[in-house]
PDB file of N, H, CA, C and O in Angstrom:
ATOM      1  N   MET A   1       0.891  -1.288   0.049  1.00  0.00           N
ATOM      2  CA  MET A   1       0.184   0.049   0.016  1.00  0.00           C
ATOM      3  C   MET A   1       0.866   1.403   0.056  1.00  0.00           C
ATOM      4  O   MET A   1       1.549   1.713   1.032  1.00  0.00           O
ATOM      5  N   SER A   2       0.710   2.171  -0.914  1.00  0.00           N
ATOM      6  H   SER A   2       0.155   1.920  -1.707  1.00  0.00           H
ATOM      7  CA  SER A   2       1.342   3.430  -0.854  1.00  0.00           C
ATOM      8  C   SER A   2       0.884   4.533   0.173  1.00  0.00           C
ATOM      9  O   SER A   2      -0.266   4.544   0.614  1.00  0.00           O
ATOM     10  N   THR A   3       1.839   5.462   0.536  1.00  0.00           N
ATOM     11  H   THR A   3       2.772   5.454   0.179  1.00  0.00           H
ATOM     12  CA  THR A   3       1.733   6.561   1.299  1.00  0.00           C
ATOM     13  C   THR A   3       1.654   7.843   0.482  1.00  0.00           C
ATOM     14  O   THR A   3       2.601   7.927  -0.300  1.00  0.00           O
ATOM     15  N   THR A   4       0.814   8.858   0.433  1.00  0.00           N
ATOM     16  H   THR A   4       0.045   8.790   1.069  1.00  0.00           H
ATOM     17  CA  THR A   4       0.999  10.213  -0.064  1.00  0.00           C
ATOM     18  C   THR A   4       1.388  11.137   0.930  1.00  0.00           C
ATOM     19  O   THR A   4       0.586  11.266   1.855  1.00  0.00           O
ATOM     20  N   THR A   5       2.459  11.838   0.970  1.00  0.00           N
ATOM     21  H   THR A   5       3.111  11.734   0.218  1.00  0.00           H
ATOM     22  CA  THR A   5       2.777  12.959   1.991  1.00  0.00           C
ATOM     23  C   THR A   5       3.030  14.087   1.030  1.00  0.00           C
ATOM     24  O   THR A   5       3.716  14.024   0.010  1.00  0.00           O
ATOM     25  N   VAL A   6       2.311  15.239   1.550  1.00  0.00           N
ATOM     26  H   VAL A   6       1.754  15.290   2.380  1.00  0.00           H
ATOM     27  CA  VAL A   6       2.814  16.698   0.854  1.00  0.00           C
ATOM     28  C   VAL A   6       3.365  17.595   1.973  1.00  0.00           C
ATOM     29  O   VAL A   6       2.835  17.754   3.073  1.00  0.00           O
ATOM     30  N   ILE A   7       4.552  18.184   1.520  1.00  0.00           N
ATOM     31  H   ILE A   7       4.982  18.055   0.627  1.00  0.00           H
ATOM     32  CA  ILE A   7       5.343  19.127   2.082  1.00  0.00           C
ATOM     33  C   ILE A   7       5.223  20.323   1.322  1.00  0.00           C
ATOM     34  O   ILE A   7       4.723  20.340   0.197  1.00  0.00           O
ATOM     35  N   THR A   8       5.802  21.620   2.082  1.00  0.00           N
ATOM     36  H   THR A   8       6.209  21.606   2.995  1.00  0.00           H
ATOM     37  CA  THR A   8       5.721  22.822   1.256  1.00  0.00           C
ATOM     38  C   THR A   8       7.139  23.246   1.342  1.00  0.00           C
ATOM     39  O   THR A   8       7.655  23.386   2.450  1.00  0.00           O
ATOM     40  N   VAL A   9       7.808  23.461   0.244  1.00  0.00           N
ATOM     41  H   VAL A   9       7.389  23.348  -0.656  1.00  0.00           H
ATOM     42  CA  VAL A   9       9.218  23.813   0.271  1.00  0.00           C
ATOM     43  C   VAL A   9       9.240  25.270  -0.096  1.00  0.00           C
ATOM     44  O   VAL A   9       8.556  25.782  -0.983  1.00  0.00           O
ATOM     45  N   ASP A  10      10.274  26.001   0.839  1.00  0.00           N
ATOM     46  H   ASP A  10      10.829  25.585   1.559  1.00  0.00           H
ATOM     47  CA  ASP A  10      10.632  27.330   0.541  1.00  0.00           C
ATOM     48  C   ASP A  10      11.902  27.555  -0.340  1.00  0.00           C
ATOM     49  O   ASP A  10      12.869  26.797  -0.259  1.00  0.00           O
ATOM     50  N   GLY A  11      11.855  28.724  -1.261  1.00  0.00           N
ATOM     51  H   GLY A  11      11.069  29.339  -1.327  1.00  0.00           H
ATOM     52  CA  GLY A  11      13.004  28.965  -1.830  1.00  0.00           C
ATOM     53  C   GLY A  11      12.966  28.500  -3.382  1.00  0.00           C
ATOM     54  O   GLY A  11      13.859  28.785  -4.180  1.00  0.00           O
ATOM     55  N   MET A  12      11.986  27.858  -3.653  1.00  0.00           N
ATOM     56  H   MET A  12      11.261  27.626  -3.005  1.00  0.00           H
ATOM     57  CA  MET A  12      12.086  27.466  -5.402  1.00  0.00           C
ATOM     58  C   MET A  12      11.557  28.504  -6.073  1.00  0.00           C
ATOM     59  O   MET A  12      10.522  29.080  -5.740  1.00  0.00           O
ATOM     60  N   THR A  13      12.509  28.878  -7.400  1.00  0.00           N
ATOM     61  H   THR A  13      13.350  28.410  -7.670  1.00  0.00           H
ATOM     62  CA  THR A  13      11.857  29.948  -8.153  1.00  0.00           C
ATOM     63  C   THR A  13      11.833  29.584  -9.558  1.00  0.00           C
ATOM     64  O   THR A  13      11.301  30.381 -10.330  1.00  0.00           O
ATOM     65  N   CYS A  14      12.383  28.379 -10.063  1.00  0.00           N
ATOM     66  H   CYS A  14      12.815  27.732  -9.435  1.00  0.00           H
ATOM     67  CA  CYS A  14      12.519  28.062 -11.443  1.00  0.00           C
ATOM     68  C   CYS A  14      12.424  26.535 -11.740  1.00  0.00           C
ATOM     69  O   CYS A  14      12.369  25.790 -10.762  1.00  0.00           O
ATOM     70  N   GLY A  15      12.401  26.043 -12.869  1.00  0.00           N
ATOM     71  H   GLY A  15      12.445  26.648 -13.664  1.00  0.00           H
ATOM     72  CA  GLY A  15      12.470  24.701 -13.087  1.00  0.00           C
ATOM     73  C   GLY A  15      13.653  24.034 -12.668  1.00  0.00           C
ATOM     74  O   GLY A  15      13.542  22.835 -12.413  1.00  0.00           O
ATOM     75  N   HIS A  16      14.699  24.544 -12.555  1.00  0.00           N
ATOM     76  H   HIS A  16      14.789  25.518 -12.763  1.00  0.00           H
ATOM     77  CA  HIS A  16      15.775  24.126 -12.049  1.00  0.00           C
ATOM     78  C   HIS A  16      15.824  23.597 -10.513  1.00  0.00           C
ATOM     79  O   HIS A  16      16.421  22.581 -10.156  1.00  0.00           O
ATOM     80  N   CYS A  17      15.214  24.320  -9.814  1.00  0.00           N
ATOM     81  H   CYS A  17      14.729  25.145 -10.104  1.00  0.00           H
ATOM     82  CA  CYS A  17      14.854  24.191  -8.682  1.00  0.00           C
ATOM     83  C   CYS A  17      13.964  22.871  -8.358  1.00  0.00           C
ATOM     84  O   CYS A  17      14.196  21.993  -7.527  1.00  0.00           O
ATOM     85  N   VAL A  18      12.861  22.993  -9.276  1.00  0.00           N
ATOM     86  H   VAL A  18      12.672  23.705  -9.952  1.00  0.00           H
ATOM     87  CA  VAL A  18      11.890  21.963  -9.062  1.00  0.00           C
ATOM     88  C   VAL A  18      12.735  20.573  -9.570  1.00  0.00           C
ATOM     89  O   VAL A  18      12.488  19.542  -8.945  1.00  0.00           O
ATOM     90  N   ASN A  19      13.506  20.523 -10.438  1.00  0.00           N
ATOM     91  H   ASN A  19      13.707  21.361 -10.946  1.00  0.00           H
ATOM     92  CA  ASN A  19      14.392  19.200 -10.772  1.00  0.00           C
ATOM     93  C   ASN A  19      15.100  18.933  -9.796  1.00  0.00           C
ATOM     94  O   ASN A  19      15.272  17.727  -9.625  1.00  0.00           O
ATOM     95  N   ALA A  20      15.756  19.847  -8.826  1.00  0.00           N
ATOM     96  H   ALA A  20      15.617  20.827  -8.965  1.00  0.00           H
ATOM     97  CA  ALA A  20      16.673  19.544  -7.976  1.00  0.00           C
ATOM     98  C   ALA A  20      16.130  19.056  -6.661  1.00  0.00           C
ATOM     99  O   ALA A  20      16.878  18.448  -5.894  1.00  0.00           O
ATOM    100  N   VAL A  21      14.974  19.267  -6.379  1.00  0.00           N
ATOM    101  H   VAL A  21      14.367  19.761  -7.001  1.00  0.00           H
ATOM    102  CA  VAL A  21      14.168  18.892  -5.264  1.00  0.00           C
ATOM    103  C   VAL A  21      13.595  17.541  -5.743  1.00  0.00           C
ATOM    104  O   VAL A  21      13.437  16.667  -4.890  1.00  0.00           O
ATOM    105  N   GLN A  22      13.314  17.324  -6.848  1.00  0.00           N
ATOM    106  H   GLN A  22      13.442  18.034  -7.540  1.00  0.00           H
ATOM    107  CA  GLN A  22      12.610  15.797  -7.348  1.00  0.00           C
ATOM    108  C   GLN A  22      13.638  14.911  -7.411  1.00  0.00           C
ATOM    109  O   GLN A  22      13.351  13.734  -7.195  1.00  0.00           O
ATOM    110  N   THR A  23      15.028  15.255  -7.712  1.00  0.00           N
ATOM    111  H   THR A  23      15.261  16.212  -7.888  1.00  0.00           H
ATOM    112  CA  THR A  23      15.893  14.333  -7.853  1.00  0.00           C
ATOM    113  C   THR A  23      16.426  13.909  -6.363  1.00  0.00           C
ATOM    114  O   THR A  23      16.802  12.770  -6.084  1.00  0.00           O
ATOM    115  N   GLU A  24      16.400  14.898  -5.549  1.00  0.00           N
ATOM    116  H   GLU A  24      16.095  15.823  -5.776  1.00  0.00           H
ATOM    117  CA  GLU A  24      17.115  14.599  -4.233  1.00  0.00           C
ATOM    118  C   GLU A  24      15.996  13.659  -3.639  1.00  0.00           C
ATOM    119  O   GLU A  24      16.259  12.493  -3.341  1.00  0.00           O
ATOM    120  N   VAL A  25      14.933  14.118  -3.502  1.00  0.00           N
ATOM    121  H   VAL A  25      14.719  15.065  -3.744  1.00  0.00           H
ATOM    122  CA  VAL A  25      13.653  13.524  -3.097  1.00  0.00           C
ATOM    123  C   VAL A  25      13.465  11.875  -3.467  1.00  0.00           C
ATOM    124  O   VAL A  25      13.144  10.945  -2.726  1.00  0.00           O
ATOM    125  N   GLY A  26      13.709  11.887  -4.524  1.00  0.00           N
ATOM    126  H   GLY A  26      13.970  12.642  -5.126  1.00  0.00           H
ATOM    127  CA  GLY A  26      13.254  10.487  -5.410  1.00  0.00           C
ATOM    128  C   GLY A  26      14.657   9.815  -5.248  1.00  0.00           C
ATOM    129  O   GLY A  26      14.741   8.758  -5.872  1.00  0.00           O
ATOM    130  N   LYS A  27      15.637  10.134  -4.645  1.00  0.00           N
ATOM    131  H   LYS A  27      15.569  10.993  -4.138  1.00  0.00           H
ATOM    132  CA  LYS A  27      16.771   9.055  -4.089  1.00  0.00           C
ATOM    133  C   LYS A  27      16.413   8.401  -2.879  1.00  0.00           C
ATOM    134  O   LYS A  27      17.111   7.472  -2.471  1.00  0.00           O
ATOM    135  N   LEU A  28      15.364   8.793  -2.234  1.00  0.00           N
ATOM    136  H   LEU A  28      14.797   9.547  -2.566  1.00  0.00           H
ATOM    137  CA  LEU A  28      15.235   8.325  -0.857  1.00  0.00           C
ATOM    138  C   LEU A  28      14.615   6.811  -1.190  1.00  0.00           C
ATOM    139  O   LEU A  28      14.011   6.603  -2.242  1.00  0.00           O
ATOM    140  N   ASP A  29      14.823   5.800  -0.204  1.00  0.00           N
ATOM    141  H   ASP A  29      15.314   5.969   0.651  1.00  0.00           H
ATOM    142  CA  ASP A  29      14.397   4.745   0.007  1.00  0.00           C
ATOM    143  C   ASP A  29      12.755   4.482  -0.197  1.00  0.00           C
ATOM    144  O   ASP A  29      12.064   5.257   0.465  1.00  0.00           O
ATOM    145  N   GLY A  30      12.168   3.698  -0.851  1.00  0.00           N
ATOM    146  H   GLY A  30      12.730   3.069  -1.388  1.00  0.00           H
ATOM    147  CA  GLY A  30      10.687   3.867  -0.921  1.00  0.00           C
ATOM    148  C   GLY A  30      10.001   4.608  -1.326  1.00  0.00           C
ATOM    149  O   GLY A  30       8.803   4.443  -1.097  1.00  0.00           O
ATOM    150  N   VAL A  31      10.493   5.912  -2.213  1.00  0.00           N
ATOM    151  H   VAL A  31      11.467   6.045  -2.398  1.00  0.00           H
ATOM    152  CA  VAL A  31      10.123   6.797  -2.939  1.00  0.00           C
ATOM    153  C   VAL A  31       9.701   6.190  -4.280  1.00  0.00           C
ATOM    154  O   VAL A  31      10.565   5.582  -4.912  1.00  0.00           O
ATOM    155  N   THR A  32       8.333   6.300  -4.832  1.00  0.00           N
ATOM    156  H   THR A  32       7.631   6.794  -4.318  1.00  0.00           H
ATOM    157  CA  THR A  32       8.008   5.972  -5.983  1.00  0.00           C
ATOM    158  C   THR A  32       7.749   6.792  -6.779  1.00  0.00           C
ATOM    159  O   THR A  32       7.955   6.498  -7.957  1.00  0.00           O
ATOM    160  N   ASP A  33       7.199   8.133  -6.450  1.00  0.00           N
ATOM    161  H   ASP A  33       7.032   8.371  -5.493  1.00  0.00           H
ATOM    162  CA  ASP A  33       6.893   9.255  -7.361  1.00  0.00           C
ATOM    163  C   ASP A  33       7.157  10.510  -6.608  1.00  0.00           C
ATOM    164  O   ASP A  33       7.016  10.504  -5.386  1.00  0.00           O
ATOM    165  N   VAL A  34       7.535  11.605  -7.247  1.00  0.00           N
ATOM    166  H   VAL A  34       7.649  11.610  -8.240  1.00  0.00           H
ATOM    167  CA  VAL A  34       7.809  12.924  -6.688  1.00  0.00           C
ATOM    168  C   VAL A  34       7.047  13.808  -7.533  1.00  0.00           C
ATOM    169  O   VAL A  34       7.177  13.558  -8.731  1.00  0.00           O
ATOM    170  N   SER A  35       6.324  14.727  -7.261  1.00  0.00           N
ATOM    171  H   SER A  35       6.218  14.930  -6.287  1.00  0.00           H
ATOM    172  CA  SER A  35       5.718  15.755  -7.981  1.00  0.00           C
ATOM    173  C   SER A  35       5.754  17.179  -7.398  1.00  0.00           C
ATOM    174  O   SER A  35       5.329  17.307  -6.250  1.00  0.00           O
ATOM    175  N   VAL A  36       6.199  18.236  -8.031  1.00  0.00           N
ATOM    176  H   VAL A  36       6.544  18.132  -8.963  1.00  0.00           H
ATOM    177  CA  VAL A  36       6.553  19.523  -7.479  1.00  0.00           C
ATOM    178  C   VAL A  36       5.598  20.750  -8.230  1.00  0.00           C
ATOM    179  O   VAL A  36       5.681  21.016  -9.429  1.00  0.00           O
ATOM    180  N   ASP A  37       4.811  21.334  -7.404  1.00  0.00           N
ATOM    181  H   ASP A  37       4.743  21.118  -6.430  1.00  0.00           H
ATOM    182  CA  ASP A  37       4.067  22.824  -8.028  1.00  0.00           C
ATOM    183  C   ASP A  37       4.841  23.575  -7.545  1.00  0.00           C
ATOM    184  O   ASP A  37       5.073  23.685  -6.341  1.00  0.00           O
ATOM    185  N   LEU A  38       5.491  24.379  -8.712  1.00  0.00           N
ATOM    186  H   LEU A  38       5.303  24.290  -9.690  1.00  0.00           H
ATOM    187  CA  LEU A  38       6.293  25.389  -8.228  1.00  0.00           C
ATOM    188  C   LEU A  38       5.580  26.740  -7.864  1.00  0.00           C
ATOM    189  O   LEU A  38       6.250  27.531  -7.201  1.00  0.00           O
ATOM    190  N   SER A  39       4.516  27.041  -8.158  1.00  0.00           N
ATOM    191  H   SER A  39       3.972  26.398  -8.697  1.00  0.00           H
ATOM    192  CA  SER A  39       3.722  27.987  -7.917  1.00  0.00           C
ATOM    193  C   SER A  39       3.190  28.050  -6.277  1.00  0.00           C
ATOM    194  O   SER A  39       2.977  29.135  -5.735  1.00  0.00           O
ATOM    195  N   SER A  40       3.033  26.939  -5.673  1.00  0.00           N
ATOM    196  H   SER A  40       3.206  26.057  -6.114  1.00  0.00           H
ATOM    197  CA  SER A  40       2.604  26.756  -4.369  1.00  0.00           C
ATOM    198  C   SER A  40       3.934  26.216  -3.593  1.00  0.00           C
ATOM    199  O   SER A  40       3.981  26.389  -2.375  1.00  0.00           O
ATOM    200  N   GLY A  41       4.846  25.670  -4.154  1.00  0.00           N
ATOM    201  H   GLY A  41       4.807  25.529  -5.143  1.00  0.00           H
ATOM    202  CA  GLY A  41       5.914  25.041  -3.350  1.00  0.00           C
ATOM    203  C   GLY A  41       5.556  23.572  -2.862  1.00  0.00           C
ATOM    204  O   GLY A  41       6.368  22.868  -2.262  1.00  0.00           O
ATOM    205  N   GLN A  42       4.406  23.221  -3.142  1.00  0.00           N
ATOM    206  H   GLN A  42       3.746  23.793  -3.629  1.00  0.00           H
ATOM    207  CA  GLN A  42       4.001  21.843  -2.576  1.00  0.00           C
ATOM    208  C   GLN A  42       4.734  20.843  -3.346  1.00  0.00           C
ATOM    209  O   GLN A  42       4.806  20.859  -4.575  1.00  0.00           O
ATOM    210  N   VAL A  43       5.246  20.021  -2.628  1.00  0.00           N
ATOM    211  H   VAL A  43       5.188  20.009  -1.629  1.00  0.00           H
ATOM    212  CA  VAL A  43       5.955  18.595  -3.199  1.00  0.00           C
ATOM    213  C   VAL A  43       5.026  17.413  -2.555  1.00  0.00           C
ATOM    214  O   VAL A  43       4.905  17.200  -1.348  1.00  0.00           O
ATOM    215  N   THR A  44       4.496  16.803  -3.449  1.00  0.00           N
ATOM    216  H   THR A  44       4.595  16.976  -4.429  1.00  0.00           H
ATOM    217  CA  THR A  44       3.833  15.452  -3.271  1.00  0.00           C
ATOM    218  C   THR A  44       4.732  14.320  -3.756  1.00  0.00           C
ATOM    219  O   THR A  44       5.218  14.162  -4.876  1.00  0.00           O
ATOM    220  N   ILE A  45       4.877  13.358  -2.354  1.00  0.00           N
ATOM    221  H   ILE A  45       4.482  13.487  -1.444  1.00  0.00           H
ATOM    222  CA  ILE A  45       5.915  12.220  -2.315  1.00  0.00           C
ATOM    223  C   ILE A  45       4.902  10.936  -2.342  1.00  0.00           C
ATOM    224  O   ILE A  45       3.942  10.926  -1.572  1.00  0.00           O
ATOM    225  N   VAL A  46       5.107   9.992  -3.129  1.00  0.00           N
ATOM    226  H   VAL A  46       5.888  10.001  -3.754  1.00  0.00           H
ATOM    227  CA  VAL A  46       4.240   8.804  -2.997  1.00  0.00           C
ATOM    228  C   VAL A  46       5.422   7.850  -2.639  1.00  0.00           C
ATOM    229  O   VAL A  46       6.465   7.739  -3.282  1.00  0.00           O
ATOM    230  N   THR A  47       5.060   7.145  -1.443  1.00  0.00           N
ATOM    231  H   THR A  47       4.212   7.235  -0.920  1.00  0.00           H
ATOM    232  CA  THR A  47       6.130   6.047  -0.949  1.00  0.00           C
ATOM    233  C   THR A  47       5.665   4.739  -0.943  1.00  0.00           C
ATOM    234  O   THR A  47       4.466   4.630  -1.202  1.00  0.00           O
ATOM    235  N   ASP A  48       6.191   3.862  -0.751  1.00  0.00           N
ATOM    236  H   ASP A  48       7.164   3.950  -0.541  1.00  0.00           H
ATOM    237  CA  ASP A  48       5.710   2.388  -0.691  1.00  0.00           C
ATOM    238  C   ASP A  48       5.664   2.029   1.050  1.00  0.00           C
ATOM    239  O   ASP A  48       5.055   1.090   1.562  1.00  0.00           O
ATOM    240  N   THR A  49       6.346   2.889   1.637  1.00  0.00           N
ATOM    241  H   THR A  49       6.840   3.652   1.221  1.00  0.00           H
ATOM    242  CA  THR A  49       6.478   2.619   3.040  1.00  0.00           C
ATOM    243  C   THR A  49       6.249   3.954   3.884  1.00  0.00           C
ATOM    244  O   THR A  49       6.194   5.006   3.247  1.00  0.00           O
ATOM    245  N   ALA A  50       6.135   3.982   5.032  1.00  0.00           N
ATOM    246  H   ALA A  50       6.180   3.128   5.549  1.00  0.00           H
ATOM    247  CA  ALA A  50       5.934   5.311   5.743  1.00  0.00           C
ATOM    248  C   ALA A  50       7.173   6.052   5.358  1.00  0.00           C
ATOM    249  O   ALA A  50       8.273   5.524   5.193  1.00  0.00           O
ATOM    250  N   PRO A  51       6.885   7.381   5.223  1.00  0.00           N
ATOM    251  CA  PRO A  51       8.137   8.185   4.953  1.00  0.00           C
ATOM    252  C   PRO A  51       8.762   8.487   6.385  1.00  0.00           C
ATOM    253  O   PRO A  51       8.202   8.397   7.477  1.00  0.00           O
ATOM    254  N   ASP A  52      10.163   8.897   6.076  1.00  0.00           N
ATOM    255  H   ASP A  52      10.618   8.970   5.188  1.00  0.00           H
ATOM    256  CA  ASP A  52      11.048   9.288   7.066  1.00  0.00           C
ATOM    257  C   ASP A  52      10.952  10.713   7.036  1.00  0.00           C
ATOM    258  O   ASP A  52      11.470  11.281   6.075  1.00  0.00           O
ATOM    259  N   ALA A  53      10.232  11.572   8.148  1.00  0.00           N
ATOM    260  H   ALA A  53       9.811  11.110   8.929  1.00  0.00           H
ATOM    261  CA  ALA A  53      10.278  12.955   7.852  1.00  0.00           C
ATOM    262  C   ALA A  53      11.631  13.487   7.801  1.00  0.00           C
ATOM    263  O   ALA A  53      12.011  14.295   6.954  1.00  0.00           O
ATOM    264  N   GLY A  54      12.428  12.951   8.846  1.00  0.00           N
ATOM    265  H   GLY A  54      12.120  12.294   9.534  1.00  0.00           H
ATOM    266  CA  GLY A  54      14.013  13.598   8.679  1.00  0.00           C
ATOM    267  C   GLY A  54      14.561  13.273   7.365  1.00  0.00           C
ATOM    268  O   GLY A  54      15.230  14.123   6.777  1.00  0.00           O
ATOM    269  N   ALA A  55      14.358  12.205   6.883  1.00  0.00           N
ATOM    270  H   ALA A  55      13.814  11.515   7.361  1.00  0.00           H
ATOM    271  CA  ALA A  55      15.206  12.007   5.782  1.00  0.00           C
ATOM    272  C   ALA A  55      14.484  13.018   4.447  1.00  0.00           C
ATOM    273  O   ALA A  55      15.178  13.635   3.639  1.00  0.00           O
ATOM    274  N   LEU A  56      13.343  13.012   4.448  1.00  0.00           N
ATOM    275  H   LEU A  56      12.779  12.510   5.105  1.00  0.00           H
ATOM    276  CA  LEU A  56      12.734  14.116   3.645  1.00  0.00           C
ATOM    277  C   LEU A  56      13.312  15.528   3.600  1.00  0.00           C
ATOM    278  O   LEU A  56      13.672  16.050   2.546  1.00  0.00           O
ATOM    279  N   ARG A  57      13.393  16.185   4.925  1.00  0.00           N
ATOM    280  H   ARG A  57      13.100  15.761   5.781  1.00  0.00           H
ATOM    281  CA  ARG A  57      14.031  17.283   5.346  1.00  0.00           C
ATOM    282  C   ARG A  57      15.218  17.480   4.720  1.00  0.00           C
ATOM    283  O   ARG A  57      15.437  18.453   3.999  1.00  0.00           O
ATOM    284  N   GLU A  58      16.148  16.448   4.996  1.00  0.00           N
ATOM    285  H   GLU A  58      15.970  15.658   5.581  1.00  0.00           H
ATOM    286  CA  GLU A  58      17.441  16.374   4.692  1.00  0.00           C
ATOM    287  C   GLU A  58      17.736  16.359   3.273  1.00  0.00           C
ATOM    288  O   GLU A  58      18.765  16.861   2.820  1.00  0.00           O
ATOM    289  N   ALA A  59      16.769  15.737   2.495  1.00  0.00           N
ATOM    290  H   ALA A  59      15.933  15.329   2.862  1.00  0.00           H
ATOM    291  CA  ALA A  59      17.011  15.596   1.138  1.00  0.00           C
ATOM    292  C   ALA A  59      16.719  17.058   0.405  1.00  0.00           C
ATOM    293  O   ALA A  59      17.382  17.442  -0.559  1.00  0.00           O
ATOM    294  N   VAL A  60      15.582  17.855   1.026  1.00  0.00           N
ATOM    295  H   VAL A  60      15.044  17.543   1.809  1.00  0.00           H
ATOM    296  CA  VAL A  60      15.171  18.928   0.421  1.00  0.00           C
ATOM    297  C   VAL A  60      16.471  19.988   0.725  1.00  0.00           C
ATOM    298  O   VAL A  60      16.933  20.760  -0.114  1.00  0.00           O
ATOM    299  N   GLU A  61      16.932  19.842   2.083  1.00  0.00           N
ATOM    300  H   GLU A  61      16.556  19.214   2.765  1.00  0.00           H
ATOM    301  CA  GLU A  61      18.004  20.661   2.241  1.00  0.00           C
ATOM    302  C   GLU A  61      19.377  20.456   1.255  1.00  0.00           C
ATOM    303  O   GLU A  61      20.121  21.341   0.833  1.00  0.00           O
ATOM    304  N   GLU A  62      19.453  19.039   1.041  1.00  0.00           N
ATOM    305  H   GLU A  62      18.848  18.320   1.384  1.00  0.00           H
ATOM    306  CA  GLU A  62      20.595  18.616   0.094  1.00  0.00           C
ATOM    307  C   GLU A  62      20.443  19.496  -1.210  1.00  0.00           C
ATOM    308  O   GLU A  62      21.374  20.021  -1.821  1.00  0.00           O
ATOM    309  N   ALA A  63      19.109  19.562  -1.524  1.00  0.00           N
ATOM    310  H   ALA A  63      18.352  19.136  -1.027  1.00  0.00           H
ATOM    311  CA  ALA A  63      18.753  20.259  -2.699  1.00  0.00           C
ATOM    312  C   ALA A  63      18.957  21.865  -2.862  1.00  0.00           C
ATOM    313  O   ALA A  63      18.924  22.544  -3.888  1.00  0.00           O
ATOM    314  N   GLY A  64      19.200  22.281  -1.385  1.00  0.00           N
ATOM    315  H   GLY A  64      19.226  21.729  -0.552  1.00  0.00           H
ATOM    316  CA  GLY A  64      19.414  23.770  -1.339  1.00  0.00           C
ATOM    317  C   GLY A  64      18.112  24.617  -0.900  1.00  0.00           C
ATOM    318  O   GLY A  64      17.989  25.826  -1.092  1.00  0.00           O
ATOM    319  N   TYR A  65      17.279  23.884  -0.355  1.00  0.00           N
ATOM    320  H   TYR A  65      17.379  22.901  -0.199  1.00  0.00           H
ATOM    321  CA  TYR A  65      15.961  24.581  -0.205  1.00  0.00           C
ATOM    322  C   TYR A  65      15.528  23.984   1.191  1.00  0.00           C
ATOM    323  O   TYR A  65      15.931  22.907   1.630  1.00  0.00           O
ATOM    324  N   GLU A  66      14.503  24.983   1.930  1.00  0.00           N
ATOM    325  H   GLU A  66      14.176  25.858   1.573  1.00  0.00           H
ATOM    326  CA  GLU A  66      13.851  24.550   3.263  1.00  0.00           C
ATOM    327  C   GLU A  66      12.393  24.009   3.245  1.00  0.00           C
ATOM    328  O   GLU A  66      11.489  24.494   2.565  1.00  0.00           O
ATOM    329  N   VAL A  67      12.281  22.965   4.061  1.00  0.00           N
ATOM    330  H   VAL A  67      13.016  22.571   4.614  1.00  0.00           H
ATOM    331  CA  VAL A  67      10.770  22.548   4.295  1.00  0.00           C
ATOM    332  C   VAL A  67      10.038  23.604   5.357  1.00  0.00           C
ATOM    333  O   VAL A  67      10.418  23.951   6.476  1.00  0.00           O
ATOM    334  N   ARG A  68       8.976  23.949   4.683  1.00  0.00           N
ATOM    335  H   ARG A  68       8.668  23.667   3.775  1.00  0.00           H
ATOM    336  CA  ARG A  68       8.109  24.934   5.376  1.00  0.00           C
ATOM    337  C   ARG A  68       7.519  24.256   6.675  1.00  0.00           C
ATOM    338  O   ARG A  68       7.034  23.137   6.505  1.00  0.00           O
ATOM    339  N   ILE A  69       7.499  24.716   7.784  1.00  0.00           N
ATOM    340  H   ILE A  69       7.893  25.624   7.922  1.00  0.00           H
ATOM    341  CA  ILE A  69       7.047  24.017   9.040  1.00  0.00           C
ATOM    342  C   ILE A  69       5.402  24.480   9.451  1.00  0.00           C
ATOM    343  O   ILE A  69       4.859  24.009  10.450  1.00  0.00           O
TER     344      ILE A  69
END
């Protein structure tokens, strides 16, 4: 059973930003799909296991952005 998680990321301004976040989050174990809405900053992540919030945050920070709390 898959799980969908939506987070909001601050600082993305262009397509390159979107690609960076998709790439880093997509590398995480269990992630099967990542979609990013640039205008709202929302990132929708589909996983086949429960997502690790810390790992998600680290992946977004690795891409150079921050998760809005």
